C-alpha positions in Angstrom: 50.6 -1.9 0.1 48.5 1.3 0.2 47.1 0.5 -3.2 46.3 -3.0 -2.1 44.4 -1.7 0.9 42.6 0.8 -1.2 41.5 -2.0 -3.6 40.5 -4.1 -0.7 38.5 -1.3 0.8 36.9 -0.5 -2.4 36.0 -4.2 -2.9 34.6 -4.3 0.6 32.5 -1.2 0.1 31.2 -2.6 -3.2 30.3 -5.8 -1.5 28.5 -4.1 1.4 26.6 -1.8 -1.1 25.5 -4.9 -3.0 24.5 -6.7 0.2 22.5 -3.6 1.3 20.9 -3.4 -2.1 19.8 -7.1 -1.9 18.6 -6.6 1.7 16.5 -3.6 0.6 15.1 -5.6 -2.4 14.2 -8.5 -0.1 12.5 -6.3 2.4 10.6 -4.3 -0.1 6.8 -4.3 0.1 4.6 -3.2 -2.8 1.2 -1.8 -2.1 -0.4 -4.1 -4.6 0.8 -7.1 -2.5 -1.2 -5.7 0.5 -4.3 -5.7 -1.7 -3.5 -9.3 -2.8 -3.2 -10.5 0.8 -6.6 -9.0 1.6 -8.0 -10.6 -1.5 -6.7 -14.0 -0.6 -7.8 -13.8 3.1 -11.4 -13.1 2.0 -11.5 -16.0 -0.6 -13.6 -18.4 1.6 -16.5 -15.8 1.8 -15.9 -14.0 -1.5 -19.3 -15.0 -3.0 -21.1 -14.3 0.2 -19.9 -10.6 0.2 -21.6 -9.8 -3.1 -24.1 -7.0 -2.6 -22.6 -5.9 0.7 -22.0 -2.5 -0.7 -24.2 -1.0 -3.5 -21.5 -0.2 -6.0 -19.8 -3.6 -6.4 -18.6 -6.6 -4.4 -15.6 -6.2 -2.1 -13.6 -9.0 -3.9 -14.4 -7.4 -7.3 -13.0 -4.1 -6.0 -9.9 -5.7 -4.6 -9.2 -7.7 -7.7 -9.5 -4.5 -9.9 -7.2 -2.6 -7.5 -4.7 -5.4 -7.5 -4.6 -5.5 -11.3 -4.4 -1.7 -11.7 -1.8 -1.2 -9.0 0.4 -4.1 -10.2 0.2 -2.9 -13.8 1.3 0.6 -12.8 4.1 -0.7 -10.5 5.5 -2.9 -13.3 5.5 0.0 -15.7 7.3 2.3 -13.3 9.8 -0.2 -11.9 10.1 -2.3 -15.0 10.3 -5.2 -12.7 8.6 -7.9 -14.7 9.5 -10.8 -17.0 7.8 -13.2 -19.4 8.3 -16.8 -18.6 8.9 -18.8 -21.7 7.6 -22.0 -20.0 4.3 -20.3 -19.4 3.7 -19.4 -23.0 0.5 -21.6 -23.1 -0.9 -19.6 -20.2 -0.4 -16.3 -22.1 -1.6 -17.7 -25.4 -4.8 -19.0 -23.7 -5.4 -15.6 -22.1 -5.0 -13.8 -25.5 -7.2 -16.4 -27.2 -10.1 -15.9 -24.7 -9.7 -12.2 -25.0 -10.2 -12.4 -28.7 -13.0 -15.0 -28.6 -15.8 -12.4 -28.2 -15.1 -11.5 -31.8 -16.9 -14.6 -33.0 -19.6 -14.5 -30.3 -22.4 -12.6 -32.0 -24.5 -12.3 -28.8 -21.6 -11.2 -26.6 -22.4 -9.0 -23.7 -19.8 -7.7 -21.3 -21.6 -8.8 -18.2 -20.7 -10.1 -14.8 -19.5 -13.5 -16.0 -17.3 -12.1 -18.8 -15.8 -9.5 -16.4 -15.0 -12.1 -13.8 -13.5 -14.4 -16.3 -11.2 -11.8 -17.9 -10.2 -10.3 -14.5 -9.1 -13.7 -13.1 -7.1 -14.4 -16.2 -5.4 -11.0 -15.9 -4.5 -11.8 -12.3 -2.8 -15.0 -13.4 -0.8 -13.2 -16.1 0.2 -10.3 -13.8 1.2 -12.6 -10.9 3.3 -14.8 -13.2 5.2 -11.8 -14.5 6.0 -10.1 -11.2 8.9 -10.6 -8.8 8.2 -11.0 -5.0 10.4 -10.2 -2.0 10.8 -12.2 1.1 8.4 -10.1 3.2 5.8 -10.3 0.5 6.0 -14.1 0.4 5.6 -14.2 4.2 2.5 -12.0 4.0 0.9 -14.1 1.3 1.5 -17.2 3.4 -0.1 -15.5 6.4 -3.1 -14.5 4.3 -3.5 -18.2 3.4 -3.6 -19.2 7.0 -6.1 -16.4 7.7 -8.4 -18.2 5.3 -8.9 -20.9 7.9 -9.7 -18.2 10.6 -12.2 -16.5 8.2 -13.8 -19.8 7.4 -14.2 -20.8 11.1 -15.7 -17.4 12.1 -18.1 -17.6 9.2 -19.1 -21.1 10.1 -19.8 -20.1 13.7 -21.6 -16.8 13.2 -22.9 -16.6 9.6 -24.0 -20.1 8.8 -27.3 -22.0 8.8 -28.1 -25.6 7.9 -30.4 -26.7 5.1 -30.9 -30.2 3.9 -28.1 -31.3 6.3 -25.6 -29.0 4.6 -23.9 -25.9 6.0 -24.5 -22.6 4.1 -22.8 -19.3 4.6 -25.0 -16.2 4.5 -23.5 -12.7 5.0 -24.7 -10.3 2.3 -26.1 -13.3 0.3 -26.1 -17.0 0.4 -22.9 -18.7 -0.7 -22.8 -22.1 -2.5 -21.3 -24.6 0.0 -19.2 -26.1 -2.7 -17.5 -22.7 -3.3 -17.0 -22.3 0.5 -15.3 -25.7 0.8 -13.1 -25.6 -2.3 -11.9 -22.0 -1.4 -9.7 -23.7 1.2 -7.8 -25.8 -1.3 -4.8 -23.5 -1.3 -4.5 -23.4 2.4 -4.8 -27.1 2.6 -1.9 -27.5 0.1 0.2 -25.0 2.1 -0.4 -26.7 5.4 0.7 -30.0 3.9 3.8 -28.4 2.4 4.7 -26.8 5.7 3.9 -29.9 7.8 7.5 -31.1 7.6 8.7 -28.1 9.7 8.9 -29.2 13.4 8.0 -25.8 14.8 4.8 -25.6 12.7 3.6 -29.2 12.9 0.9 -28.5 15.5 -0.5 -25.4 13.8 -0.6 -27.0 10.3 -2.1 -30.2 11.7 -4.9 -28.3 13.4 -5.6 -26.3 10.2 -5.8 -29.5 8.2 -8.3 -31.2 10.6 -10.3 -28.0 10.7 -10.5 -27.7 6.9 -11.5 -31.4 6.5 -14.3 -30.8 9.1 -15.6 -27.8 7.3 -15.6 -29.6 4.0 -17.5 -32.4 5.6 -20.1 -30.0 7.1 -20.7 -28.3 3.7 -21.3 -31.7 2.1 -19.1 -30.8 -0.8 -18.1 -34.0 -2.6 -16.0 -32.1 -5.1 -14.2 -30.3 -2.3 -13.5 -33.6 -0.4 -12.3 -35.2 -3.6 -9.9 -32.3 -4.2 -8.5 -32.6 -0.7 -8.0 -36.4 -1.0 -6.2 -36.0 -4.3 -3.9 -33.4 -2.8 -3.1 -35.7 0.1 -2.4 -38.6 -2.4 0.1 -36.5 -4.4 1.7 -35.2 -1.2 2.2 -38.8 0.2 4.0 -39.7 -3.0 6.5 -37.0 -2.4 7.3 -37.3 1.3 9.6 -39.5 3.4 10.5 -40.2 7.0 8.5 -39.1 10.0 6.1 -36.9 8.1 4.2 -40.0 7.0 3.6 -40.9 10.7 2.4 -37.3 11.3 -0.1 -37.8 8.4 -1.3 -41.1 9.8 -1.9 -39.5 13.2 -3.8 -36.6 11.6 -6.0 -38.9 9.5 -6.9 -41.0 12.6 -7.8 -37.8 14.5 -9.9 -36.5 11.6 -11.7 -39.9 11.3 -12.4 -39.9 15.0 -13.8 -36.4 14.8 -16.0 -37.3 11.9 -17.4 -40.3 13.7 -18.0 -38.2 16.8 -20.0 -35.7 14.7 -22.0 -38.5 13.1 -22.7 -40.2 16.5 -24.0 -37.0 18.1 -26.2 -36.0 15.2 -24.0 -33.4 13.7 -24.8 -34.0 10.1 -25.5 -37.7 9.9 -27.3 -37.2 6.6 -24.0 -35.9 5.1 -22.4 -39.4 5.5 -25.1 -40.7 3.2 -24.5 -37.8 0.8 -20.9 -38.9 0.3 -21.9 -42.4 -0.6 -21.7 -43.8 -4.2 -25.4 -44.6 -4.2 -26.4 -41.0 -3.4 -24.1 -39.7 -6.1 -25.6 -42.0 -8.7 -29.2 -41.2 -7.5 -28.8 -37.4 -7.7 -26.5 -37.3 -10.8 -24.2 -35.0 -9.0 -27.0 -32.5 -8.2 -27.9 -32.3 -11.9 -24.3 -32.0 -13.1 -24.6 -35.1 -15.2 -27.6 -33.6 -17.1 -25.7 -30.3 -17.6 -22.6 -32.0 -19.0 -24.7 -34.3 -21.2 -26.7 -31.3 -22.6 -23.4 -29.4 -23.2 -21.9 -32.3 -25.1 -25.0 -32.8 -27.2 -25.0 -29.1 -28.0 -21.3 -29.2 -28.9 -22.0 -32.0 -31.5 -24.6 -29.8 -33.2 -22.2 -26.9 -33.7 -20.9 -26.0 -37.2 -17.3 -26.9 -38.0 -16.0 -23.3 -37.3 -17.6 -23.1 -33.8 -16.7 -26.7 -33.1 -13.0 -25.8 -33.6 -13.0 -22.2 -32.2 -16.0 -22.3 -29.8 -19.0 -20.0 -29.3 -16.7 -17.4 -27.7 -16.6 -16.1 -24.2 -20.0 -16.3 -22.6 -21.2 -18.7 -25.2 -22.1 -21.4 -22.7 -25.4 -19.5 -22.1 -26.5 -20.9 -25.5 -26.0 -24.4 -24.1 -27.9 -24.0 -20.9 -31.1 -23.1 -22.8 -31.3 -26.8 -23.5 -31.4 -27.6 -19.8 -34.6 -27.6 -17.8 -33.7 -28.5 -14.2 -36.0 -26.0 -12.5 -32.9 -24.1 -11.3 -31.0 -21.0 -12.6 -27.8 -22.5 -14.2 -27.3 -19.4 -16.3 -23.7 -19.0 -15.2 -23.0 -22.5 -13.9 -21.5 -25.1 -16.2 -20.1 -26.9 -13.1 -17.1 -28.1 -15.1 -14.4 -25.8 -16.3 -13.3 -28.2 -19.1 -16.9 -28.5 -20.5 -17.4 -24.7 -20.4 -14.0 -24.2 -22.1 -14.9 -26.7 -24.8 -18.1 -24.8 -25.6 -16.7 -21.3 -25.4 -13.2 -22.0 -26.8 -13.8 -25.0 -29.0 -11.2 -27.7 -29.5 -8.5 -25.1 -29.8 -9.5 -23.4 -26.6 -9.6 -26.7 -24.7 -6.2 -27.7 -26.1 -4.7 -24.4 -24.9 -6.5 -24.7 -21.5 -5.0 -28.2 -20.9 -1.6 -27.0 -22.2 -1.7 -24.2 -19.6 -2.2 -26.6 -16.8 0.6 -28.9 -18.1 2.9 -25.9 -18.2 2.1 -25.1 -14.6 2.9 -28.6 -13.5 6.2 -28.6 -15.4 7.1 -25.2 -13.9 6.4 -26.4 -10.4 8.3 -29.6 -10.8 11.3 -27.9 -12.4 11.5 -25.5 -9.5 10.9 -28.2 -6.9 7.8 -26.3 -5.8 5.7 -28.9 -3.9 3.1 -26.2 -3.0 2.7 -25.4 -6.7 2.1 -29.1 -7.6 -0.4 -29.5 -4.8 -2.3 -26.3 -5.5 -2.6 -27.0 -9.2 -3.8 -30.6 -8.4 -6.5 -29.2 -6.2 -7.4 -26.7 -8.9 -7.8 -29.3 -11.6 -9.8 -31.8 -9.5 -12.1 -29.1 -8.1 -12.7 -27.8 -11.6 -14.2 -31.1 -12.7 -17.3 -30.5 -10.7 -17.3 -26.7 -10.4 -17.0 -23.8 -12.9 -13.5 -22.4 -12.3 -14.2 -19.2 -14.3 -16.6 -17.8 -11.7 -14.6 -18.8 -8.6 -11.9 -16.3 -7.9 -10.0 -18.6 -5.7 -9.0 -20.8 -8.7 -7.2 -17.9 -10.3 -5.5 -17.0 -7.1 -4.5 -20.7 -6.6 -2.9 -20.7 -9.9 -1.2 -17.3 -9.4 0.1 -18.0 -5.9 1.6 -21.3 -7.2 3.4 -19.3 -9.9 4.7 -16.5 -7.6 6.3 -19.1 -5.3 9.1 -19.6 -7.7 9.3 -15.9 -8.6 10.8 -14.8 -5.3 14.4 -14.3 -4.2 13.4 -15.9 -0.9 12.4 -19.1 -2.6 15.7 -19.2 -4.6 17.8 -18.7 -1.5 16.1 -21.5 0.5 15.5 -24.0 -2.3 16.9 -27.4 -1.6 19.4 -28.3 -4.3 18.2 -31.8 -4.9 17.5 -33.4 -8.3 13.9 -34.5 -7.6 10.8 -33.1 -6.2 10.6 -36.0 -3.7 14.0 -35.3 -2.3 13.1 -31.6 -2.0 10.2 -32.5 0.3 12.4 -34.6 2.6 13.1 -32.9 5.9 16.6 -32.2 6.8 17.2 -31.9 10.6 19.6 -29.1 11.7 
């Protein structure tokens, strides 16, 4: 009897110790995560902060700190893992790291630094483990993006050509400003099925759509619409009626803005005729020149590309009267030029692996975020927009957390995972 009690007590103590250990692990908060949350919250105005301090931009400093701190933390705690399903992501990173070897005019400038840092962030985020409190902080930082965007629109904006521009330390491209809200838009749709957050998420969705409209970003609007389309395919029940109500409210708000002269020229900008007339603000000419340049490359560079930063050789063929030195405005075209056929194949494979990862883990947010990433990248250069790397990274870390594993719905399909279960 005594021996039995002793064994029972020992087992109970071991169980309590294990539960306490798990509780500590779930409540742990790494310093690098605090840097990441600040980095995410400033995404909507990241480009506008360039030059605010003389040494470097604030987002660049935060990205470097996050990488350095995460790297040190992983070495100390040995809390990291390689995901076999993400091998294409790692291979693409290594390939682009090596590509300067065959770029004879390679210069480690701003473009190259930004490109490599964003890739490093993706790799680091995919290897790390995240606790429950860290996940909650990252979610909060995504919601803060809407607040930052609203404050910037009210106090640091001006209108030119009917479009809203953000000007803090420098003028920010309205397309960057609009598409930086892609992740938050995906998160709000994912969280919309929760009854206690319906009002908050609905308000955020309408606010984001209004901001995208005021910026006149066609690429941003297309990304949001594609996210909504994918989301609708994976929801059931009352959530569809919530979406219908939100869309009616957003349409009414848009008509109100147009009626009272708040950006009526923007409605024309979103028309098909305007898009054909402007050629996507010169994007068609850039893409055409890039393709013509690719066809003139020798077999080696056609297969392996010009190397990181090699797109600059292509833009020399473009005379639009603007400085497009760092702007290919299409991440697939720029990857084809800089990475060649091999680089483009690895790039597409990386996206496919992200989709497979998200679907396998029933991660609706990951599916929506990567969808927005791909669609936005058709008209923008993902390599110079920090939010694209973070969108990819955040989608990855969602399935790398104990909190996600505990609360994951054990259903066989992504659609069933998205179905709301009332208590």
